C-alpha positions, 0 to 999 in steps of 0.5 A, a space after each residue: 500500500 502507498 505510504 505518504 510522507 505528509 498529508 496536507 489540507 486546503 483551508 476550506 477542508 479545515 473549516 469544514 472539519 471544524 464546522 462538522 466536529 470532525 477535526 479529532 477523527 480526521 487527525 486520528 485517521 491522518 496519523 494512522 495513514 502516516 504510520 502505515 496503519 490502514 486498517 478500517 480506513 479504506 485508503 484507496 485510489 479512485 477511478 480513473 487510476 491515472 488521475 492519482 486521486 485517493 480517498 480514505 474513511 474518516 468515519 462511517 459517514 465521511 471520506 477525505 478526497 485528495 490527490 498525490 503530489 511528490 509523495 504527499 497527499 493533499 486533501 481537497 474535499 470532505 465528502 458525505 459518503 452516504 
């Protein structure tokens, strides 16, 4: 599985996380990915595979979407996955 050196967020993502009280859950998931512990996070590359778009589960309801750039994952959106 892919291991990222850093996970960065855009400002809008941080605002969304705070407004929906997801900051702690997101930080926990982010830490697990950086440690290489992917259990229950469902980290996967989205279709089409050549777009380099990745997603991972924050909780049962929300997913983080981002793109890979130079070994980093840049989160650009939080998606209500239901």
